[in-house]
C-alpha positions in Angstrom: 0.0 0.0 0.0 1.3 3.4 -0.9 1.6 5.7 2.2 0.9 9.0 0.4 -1.9 7.6 -1.8 -3.7 5.1 0.3 -3.4 6.1 4.0 -6.1 8.8 3.7 -9.4 7.2 4.5 -7.8 4.1 6.2 -9.2 3.3 9.6 -7.6 5.4 12.4 -5.0 6.9 10.0 -4.7 9.8 12.5 -2.9 7.4 14.9 -0.5 6.1 12.2 3.2 6.6 12.1 6.2 5.0 10.4 9.2 3.5 12.2 12.3 2.7 10.3 13.8 -0.2 12.3 15.9 -2.7 10.3 15.1 -4.6 8.3 11.7 -3.1 7.7 9.9 0.2 7.6 7.0 -0.4 9.9 3.5 1.1 10.0 2.3 1.4 13.6 -0.9 2.8 15.1 -1.0 3.8 18.7 -3.9 5.0 20.9 -5.0 5.2 24.5 -3.2 5.2 27.9 -2.4 2.6 30.4 -0.9 -0.9 30.1 0.2 -1.7 26.6 -1.6 -4.2 24.4 0.2 -5.3 21.2 -2.1 -6.3 18.3 -0.9 -8.6 15.5 -3.1 -9.2 12.5 -3.3 -12.4 10.4 -1.9 -13.1 6.9 -3.3 -10.9 4.2 -4.8 -8.4 6.6 -3.6 -5.1 8.2 -4.2 -2.8 11.1 -7.7 -2.2 9.7 -8.8 -5.5 11.1 -8.7 -3.9 14.6 -10.7 -0.8 13.5 -13.5 -1.5 16.1 -11.8 -3.6 18.7 -8.8 -1.3 19.2 -10.8 1.9 20.1 -12.7 -0.2 22.6 -9.6 -1.5 24.3 -7.9 1.9 24.1 -10.5 3.3 26.6 -8.3 1.8 29.4 -5.2 0.6 27.7 -2.4 1.8 25.4 -3.0 -0.1 22.2 -0.3 -0.7 19.6 -1.2 -2.3 16.3 1.3 -2.9 13.5 1.3 -4.1 9.9 3.3 -7.2 9.3 6.3 -7.0 6.9 5.2 -6.5 3.3 1.5 -6.2 4.2 -0.6 -3.1 4.7 1.7 -0.1 4.9 4.8 -1.8 6.3 7.5 -1.9 3.7 9.4 -5.1 3.6 13.1 -4.7 3.8 14.2 -8.3 3.5 12.2 -10.9 1.6 13.8 -13.8 3.5 12.4 -12.7 6.9 8.7 -13.5 6.4 8.8 -16.8 8.3 7.3 -17.2 11.8 10.6 -17.2 13.7 12.1 -14.3 11.7 8.9 -12.1 12.0 8.7 -12.8 15.7 12.3 -11.8 16.1 11.9 -8.6 14.1 8.8 -7.6 16.0 10.6 -8.3 19.3 13.5 -6.0 18.2 11.0 -3.3 17.2 9.2 -3.6 20.6 12.5 -3.4 22.5 13.7 -0.3 20.5 10.4 1.5 21.1 10.4 0.7 24.8 7.0 -1.0 24.6 6.4 -3.4 27.5 3.2 -5.3 26.5 1.0 -6.5 29.2 -0.6 -8.8 26.6 -0.2 -9.7 23.0 -3.4 -10.2 21.0 -3.1 -12.0 17.7 -5.6 -13.1 15.1 -5.0 -16.3 13.0 -1.3 -16.3 12.0 -0.9 -13.3 14.3 -1.8 -15.5 17.2 1.1 -17.9 16.2 3.4 -14.8 16.1 2.1 -13.7 19.5 3.0 -17.1 21.1 6.4 -17.3 19.4 7.2 -13.7 20.5 6.1 -14.5 24.1 8.5 -17.4 24.2 11.4 -15.0 23.5 10.6 -12.6 26.4 12.1 -12.9 29.9 8.9 -11.6 31.4 6.2 -13.3 29.4 3.0 -11.2 28.8 -0.4 -12.8 28.6 -1.4 -14.0 25.1 -4.8 -13.9 23.5 -5.3 -15.8 20.3 -8.4 -15.3 18.1 -9.0 -18.3 15.8 -5.3 -19.1 16.1 -3.6 -20.7 13.0 -1.6 -23.3 14.9 -2.0 -26.3 12.7 0.6 -27.6 10.2 -0.7 -28.7 6.8 -1.1 -32.5 6.7 -0.7 -35.2 4.1 -0.5 -34.1 0.5 -1.3 -30.5 1.4 1.7 -30.4 3.7 3.9 -31.1 0.8 2.1 -29.3 -2.0 1.1 -26.0 -0.3 4.5 -24.8 0.8 6.0 -25.7 -2.6 3.2 -24.0 -4.5 3.4 -20.9 -2.3 7.1 -20.7 -2.9 6.7 -20.9 -6.7 4.0 -18.2 -6.6 6.1 -16.0 -4.4 9.1 -16.2 -6.7 7.1 -15.3 -9.8 6.8 -11.5 -10.1 3.8 -11.9 -12.3 1.7 -13.8 -9.7 0.7 -10.7 -7.6 0.0 -8.8 -10.8 -2.3 -11.5 -12.1 -4.0 -11.8 -8.7 -4.7 -8.1 -8.5 -5.7 -7.5 -12.1 -9.2 -7.5 -13.4 -12.6 -8.5 -12.0 -14.8 -6.9 -9.4 -12.4 -6.7 -6.4 -15.2 -6.0 -4.0 -17.1 -9.2 -5.1 -13.8 -11.2 -4.9 -13.1 -9.9 -1.4 -16.6 -10.7 -0.3 -16.3 -14.3 -1.6 -13.0 -14.6 0.2 -14.3 -13.4 3.5 -17.5 -15.4 3.4 -15.4 -18.6 2.6 -14.0 -18.2 6.1 -17.4 -18.3 7.7 -17.6 -14.6 8.4 -20.1 -12.0 7.4 -18.9 -8.3 7.2 -20.6 -5.1 6.0 -19.8 -3.4 2.7 -17.4 -0.9 4.4 -15.3 -3.8 5.9 -15.3 -5.7 2.6 -14.1 -2.5 0.9 -10.9 -2.5 3.0 -10.1 -6.1 2.0 -10.9 -5.2 -1.6 -8.2 -2.5 -1.5 -5.7 -4.8 0.0 -6.2 -7.6 -2.5 -5.9 -5.0 -5.3 -2.5 -3.9 -4.1 0.4 -5.8 -5.7 2.9 -5.1 -2.9 0.5 -6.3 -0.2 -0.2 -9.5 -2.2 3.5 -10.1 -2.7 4.1 -9.7 1.0 1.3 -12.1 1.9 2.7 -14.7 -0.6 6.2 -14.4 1.0 4.7 -15.1 4.4 2.8 -18.1 3.1 5.9 -19.5 1.4 8.0 -19.3 4.5 5.4 -20.2 7.1 6.1 -23.2 9.4 4.6 -23.7 12.9 6.2 -27.1 13.7 8.9 -25.7 16.0 6.3 -23.5 17.8 4.0 -26.4 18.4 6.9 -28.4 19.9 7.7 -25.4 22.2 4.2 -24.8 23.5 4.7 -26.8 26.8 7.5 -24.4 27.7 5.4 -21.3 27.6 4.5 -20.2 31.1 2.4 -17.3 30.1 -1.4 -17.4 30.8 -3.1 -17.8 27.4 -6.7 -17.4 26.2 -7.6 -19.0 22.8 -10.9 -17.7 21.5 -12.6 -19.4 18.5 -15.8 -19.0 16.6 -17.7 -22.2 15.9 -18.5 -20.9 12.4 -14.8 -20.6 11.4 -14.3 -22.4 8.1 -10.6 -21.4 7.8 -9.2 -22.8 11.0 -11.3 -25.4 12.9 -11.8 -24.6 16.6 -10.3 -28.0 17.4 -6.9 -26.5 16.5 -7.1 -24.1 19.4 -8.5 -26.8 21.7 -5.5 -29.0 21.0 -3.0 -26.2 21.5 -4.6 -25.2 24.8 -4.2 -28.7 26.0 -0.5 -28.5 25.4 0.0 -25.0 27.0 0.5 -25.1 30.8 -1.8 -22.2 31.6 -4.3 -21.9 28.8 -8.1 -21.7 28.3 -10.0 -22.4 25.1 -13.3 -20.6 24.7 -15.5 -21.3 21.6 -18.2 -18.8 20.8 -21.4 -19.8 19.0 -21.9 -17.9 15.7 -18.8 -16.0 14.5 -16.4 -17.2 11.8 -12.8 -16.6 11.3 -13.0 -12.9 11.7 -14.8 -13.1 15.1 -13.1 -9.8 16.3 -14.6 -7.9 13.4 -18.0 -9.5 13.6 -18.5 -9.0 17.3 -15.8 -6.6 18.6 -17.6 -5.6 21.8 -17.9 -9.3 22.9 -14.3 -10.0 22.1 -13.2 -6.8 24.0 -15.2 -8.0 27.1 -13.6 -11.4 27.0 -10.1 -9.8 26.8 -10.8 -7.5 29.7 -12.1 -10.4 31.8 -9.0 -12.4 31.0 -6.6 -9.5 31.8 -8.3 -8.8 35.1 -8.3 -12.5 36.1 -12.0 -13.1 36.0 
């Protein structure tokens, strides 16, 4: 996404700033006062996914949301650092440089995997909240084919151009969102339509897909001492709730809560309910 061209009209752009911290040039949004909450979006999204949840949490917290490398408005500085461990390390370096001390890390989908991996690196582990956490490796034929296919697509400079060209982007975005089991209004669909129409954003997402591997994280889950809350929607058709249930069973201090109704984008469908669950978890209720 182009900073000068596209930032105007983006949700909460008045809170946006850029941070040049190697290897990337980060887009960060900050709002509110109090204990810091760090928000990490999933693959193919951006800070816009928190447009309703973040202001609610900012009533009594300092909320920091960032775009992942190559996605949204964060300019990727190194194509080889889009894997789980590399992204978590680069986020940790940014957090340390900015002096942020998160009380909790909140991640959606792949962002939840990043939150858990990041928490493993910290001497004082913050609480972790995962929303429809993408914590399952691909199995069988898909485990072999998907990473290979993603790498081929990511290496082809024409892939993103072909993906973003032609067609009704709004209709394509709606089909994509609804395939995950979520239902969003036209304004929300419009943000995703802008993202899937942006070549740089699509290239960044493909790089993340090509390098993604959660196997080491899954092995390390029993070593994470942080309290964790894994929230799922029973309508999620992208990541089955059983994935979070299995992860919670391996984490020493975790609770899995499955909500009736919402799909993969539960925090966009019912932000007030998700905010309430987060507050209850942070206050120990």
